[in-house]
C-alpha positions as CSV (number, residue, x, y, z in Angstrom):
1,M,-76.1,58.0,-169.5
2,M,-72.9,60.8,-169.2
3,R,-69.8,59.4,-169.4
4,L,-67.0,61.0,-167.0
5,I,-63.8,60.5,-170.5
6,P,-61.4,62.9,-168.8
7,L,-61.1,60.8,-165.5
8,A,-61.6,57.5,-167.4
9,F,-58.6,59.1,-169.7
10,L,-56.6,59.9,-166.9
11,V,-56.7,56.2,-165.7
12,L,-56.3,54.6,-168.8
13,A,-53.4,57.2,-169.9
14,S,-50.8,56.0,-167.2
15,L,-50.9,52.9,-168.8
16,P,-48.1,51.4,-169.0
17,S,-45.8,53.5,-167.4
18,F,-44.5,56.7,-168.9
19,A,-40.7,56.5,-167.9
20,E,-41.1,53.5,-171.0
21,S,-42.3,56.5,-173.1
22,V,-40.1,57.9,-175.9
23,A,-40.4,61.5,-176.9
24,T,-41.3,60.2,-181.1
25,I,-44.7,59.9,-182.8
26,Q,-45.2,57.3,-185.5
27,P,-46.8,59.3,-188.6
28,F,-50.3,57.3,-189.7
29,S,-49.1,57.9,-193.5
30,T,-46.2,55.1,-192.8
31,M,-47.8,52.1,-190.4
32,S,-48.2,49.0,-191.8
33,T,-51.1,49.2,-188.7
34,L,-52.5,50.7,-186.1
35,K,-50.2,49.2,-183.5
36,D,-47.3,50.7,-185.0
37,G,-46.5,53.1,-182.0
38,W,-50.5,53.7,-180.8
39,E,-52.5,52.4,-178.5
40,P,-55.7,51.9,-177.6
41,L,-57.6,53.9,-175.9
42,E,-60.9,52.4,-174.1
43,F,-63.0,53.8,-171.1
44,P,-64.5,52.0,-168.4
45,N,-68.5,51.4,-169.0
46,I,-68.4,52.6,-172.3
47,D,-69.0,49.3,-174.5
48,Q,-69.4,50.9,-177.8
49,H,-66.1,51.9,-179.1
50,T,-65.0,54.9,-182.0
51,R,-64.1,52.6,-185.4
52,Y,-60.5,53.6,-186.4
53,E,-58.7,52.1,-189.7
54,L,-56.0,53.3,-191.7
55,V,-57.3,54.6,-195.1
56,T,-55.8,56.2,-198.0
57,E,-57.0,59.8,-199.1
58,H,-55.5,61.2,-202.1
59,G,-52.3,59.3,-202.3
60,T,-51.5,59.5,-198.3
61,Q,-52.2,57.2,-195.7
62,V,-54.6,58.3,-192.6
63,V,-56.8,57.1,-190.3
64,K,-60.2,57.5,-190.2
65,A,-62.6,57.3,-186.9
66,T,-66.3,56.5,-187.1
67,T,-68.3,57.6,-184.1
68,E,-71.5,56.2,-183.6
69,G,-72.7,57.0,-179.7
70,G,-69.8,55.7,-178.5
71,A,-66.1,56.9,-177.9
72,S,-62.7,56.0,-177.6
73,G,-59.3,57.0,-179.5
74,L,-55.8,56.4,-179.8
75,I,-52.8,57.3,-177.6
76,A,-48.9,57.7,-178.7
77,R,-47.0,58.0,-175.3
78,L,-44.2,60.3,-174.9
79,T,-41.4,61.9,-172.7
80,L,-40.9,65.6,-173.7
81,D,-39.6,68.5,-171.7
82,P,-41.4,71.2,-174.0
83,G,-38.9,74.1,-173.6
84,E,-39.5,77.4,-173.9
85,K,-41.5,76.7,-177.2
86,L,-42.6,73.3,-179.0
87,M,-44.9,73.2,-181.9
88,L,-48.1,70.5,-182.7
89,R,-48.6,70.6,-185.7
90,W,-52.0,68.6,-187.2
91,R,-54.3,68.1,-190.0
92,W,-58.0,66.2,-190.2
93,K,-61.1,66.8,-191.7
94,V,-64.6,66.3,-190.0
95,S,-68.1,65.1,-191.9
96,N,-70.3,67.4,-189.8
97,V,-70.3,69.0,-185.7
98,F,-72.2,67.5,-183.8
99,E,-75.9,69.4,-183.1
100,R,-76.2,68.6,-179.3
101,G,-72.7,69.4,-179.0
102,D,-71.7,71.9,-176.4
103,A,-68.1,72.4,-174.7
104,R,-69.4,74.5,-171.6
105,K,-72.0,70.9,-170.6
106,K,-71.7,67.7,-169.9
107,S,-73.7,66.5,-171.7
108,G,-72.5,67.8,-175.0
109,D,-69.2,67.1,-174.0
110,D,-68.7,65.3,-177.5
111,Y,-66.6,66.1,-180.1
112,P,-66.2,64.9,-183.7
113,A,-62.9,65.5,-183.8
114,R,-60.1,66.6,-180.7
115,I,-56.6,65.9,-180.1
116,Y,-55.6,65.4,-176.2
117,V,-52.4,66.2,-175.2
118,A,-51.4,65.6,-171.1
119,F,-48.6,66.7,-168.7
120,K,-46.9,65.2,-166.0
121,F,-48.5,65.4,-162.8
122,Q,-47.3,67.8,-160.1
123,P,-47.9,67.2,-156.1
124,E,-46.1,70.0,-154.9
125,E,-48.7,72.0,-156.6
126,A,-51.7,69.5,-155.7
127,G,-53.7,70.3,-152.4
128,F,-54.0,67.4,-150.2
129,F,-57.4,65.7,-151.3
130,E,-56.3,65.9,-154.5
131,R,-53.1,63.9,-153.8
132,A,-55.3,61.6,-151.5
133,K,-57.4,61.2,-154.4
134,R,-55.4,60.0,-157.2
135,K,-53.0,57.8,-154.6
136,T,-56.6,55.8,-154.6
137,V,-56.4,55.9,-157.9
138,E,-52.7,54.9,-158.5
139,L,-53.3,52.1,-155.6
140,L,-56.2,50.6,-157.7
141,F,-54.0,50.5,-160.9
142,G,-50.4,50.4,-159.7
143,E,-49.5,53.4,-162.2
144,S,-48.9,57.4,-161.9
145,L,-51.8,59.1,-164.0
146,P,-50.8,62.4,-165.1
147,G,-51.5,66.1,-164.2
148,N,-53.1,68.8,-166.5
149,A,-54.1,68.6,-170.1
150,L,-55.1,70.7,-173.2
151,N,-57.3,69.2,-175.4
152,Y,-57.5,71.0,-178.7
153,I,-61.3,70.6,-180.6
154,W,-63.7,71.0,-183.4
155,A,-66.4,72.9,-181.6
156,N,-69.5,73.3,-182.6
157,T,-70.5,76.4,-180.3
158,L,-67.4,77.2,-178.4
159,P,-65.9,79.9,-180.9
160,K,-62.3,80.0,-182.8
161,G,-59.7,80.6,-180.6
162,E,-61.7,79.9,-176.8
163,F,-60.0,78.6,-173.7
164,V,-62.9,77.0,-171.4
165,A,-62.4,74.2,-168.6
166,N,-63.9,71.0,-169.4
167,P,-67.4,70.6,-167.7
168,Y,-66.0,67.4,-165.5
169,T,-62.6,68.7,-164.5
170,D,-60.6,71.8,-164.5
171,K,-57.1,69.9,-165.1
172,T,-57.8,69.8,-168.5
173,V,-58.9,73.0,-170.7
174,M,-60.5,73.2,-174.2
175,V,-59.3,74.6,-176.8
176,A,-61.5,75.8,-180.0
177,V,-59.4,74.9,-182.9
178,N,-62.1,75.1,-185.4
179,S,-65.6,75.9,-184.8
180,G,-69.2,75.3,-186.7
181,Q,-69.7,74.0,-190.0
182,Q,-67.3,76.2,-191.4
183,Q,-64.9,74.0,-193.5
184,V,-66.7,70.7,-192.7
185,G,-65.6,68.2,-195.2
186,E,-62.1,70.0,-195.9
187,W,-58.7,69.4,-194.8
188,V,-57.5,72.1,-192.5
189,T,-54.1,72.1,-190.5
190,V,-53.7,73.5,-187.7
191,E,-51.1,74.7,-185.7
192,R,-50.4,75.3,-181.9
193,D,-47.7,76.4,-179.8
194,I,-48.3,73.6,-176.5
195,V,-46.4,75.9,-174.1
196,A,-48.3,79.2,-175.2
197,D,-51.3,77.7,-174.5
198,Y,-50.2,76.0,-171.4
199,R,-49.5,79.1,-169.9
200,K,-52.7,81.0,-171.0
201,A,-55.0,77.6,-169.8
202,F,-53.0,77.5,-167.0
203,G,-50.9,80.2,-165.7
204,E,-47.2,79.2,-165.5
205,A,-44.4,76.9,-167.9
206,P,-45.8,73.4,-168.5
207,P,-44.2,70.3,-167.2
208,T,-42.7,66.8,-169.0
209,L,-45.2,66.4,-172.1
210,V,-46.5,62.6,-171.7
211,G,-49.0,61.6,-174.1
212,I,-50.6,63.0,-177.3
213,A,-54.5,61.0,-178.3
214,I,-57.0,61.4,-181.1
215,M,-60.0,61.0,-180.2
216,S,-63.5,61.2,-181.7
217,D,-66.7,60.5,-179.1
218,S,-70.2,61.0,-179.4
219,D,-71.5,58.9,-176.2
220,N,-73.0,61.8,-174.3
221,T,-75.1,63.4,-177.7
222,G,-75.3,59.8,-179.3
223,E,-74.6,61.7,-182.5
224,Q,-72.6,60.7,-185.8
225,A,-69.6,61.6,-187.6
226,T,-67.2,60.6,-189.4
227,A,-63.6,62.5,-188.5
228,W,-60.2,61.8,-191.0
229,Y,-56.4,62.6,-189.3
230,G,-53.3,63.2,-190.6
231,D,-49.6,63.0,-189.5
232,I,-49.2,64.7,-186.0
233,T,-45.3,66.2,-185.1
234,L,-43.9,68.1,-182.6
235,S,-41.3,71.0,-183.0
236,P,-38.8,73.2,-181.6
């Protein structure tokens, strides 16, 4: 059964209030538990969750994610003005890509590794129906929802460097920063200018950054994968 993960992510990423967040990302390498600055990100109607654990790789502590037909993530909440340039840097490794993965289809919207960057909702740029829909959700959950999002993915067939709208919502743009079997099993360092990517994806300057999440999911394809995430940093 296909899951509407992007919408569920927006709902869950709104809890608790973003106003209570701080502009820091706790390094995985210094955490004593997974609760140190990160929170579980779980979705309605998805009972099988990805397993996250702290492990040591070559003397450095990282997060290991194992997905077997389920989905969940870890989220760090922020309140940060991206300015003119904001570099997001991380390193990751995956055991494999998904044979049935396809960033352009709902049935293939799974990734062994992804990093989700969420931005504040801008009501002045939304249409009437978009505002009404969000208001309904906010009344149910009691919190404001984030707006647009960038989703950096380790893709299967989507070429590296490609930008495509998520098959569930055009409010999320998928960016293939790795693709295919090349470099599978190797640590890969990625650095992206969030501001430049947001401008390319949405045609305007980004609003306030409100959250960053990691997620390995396989609920649509039913496949299996393991991913390892190193420290995630932000710098001007």
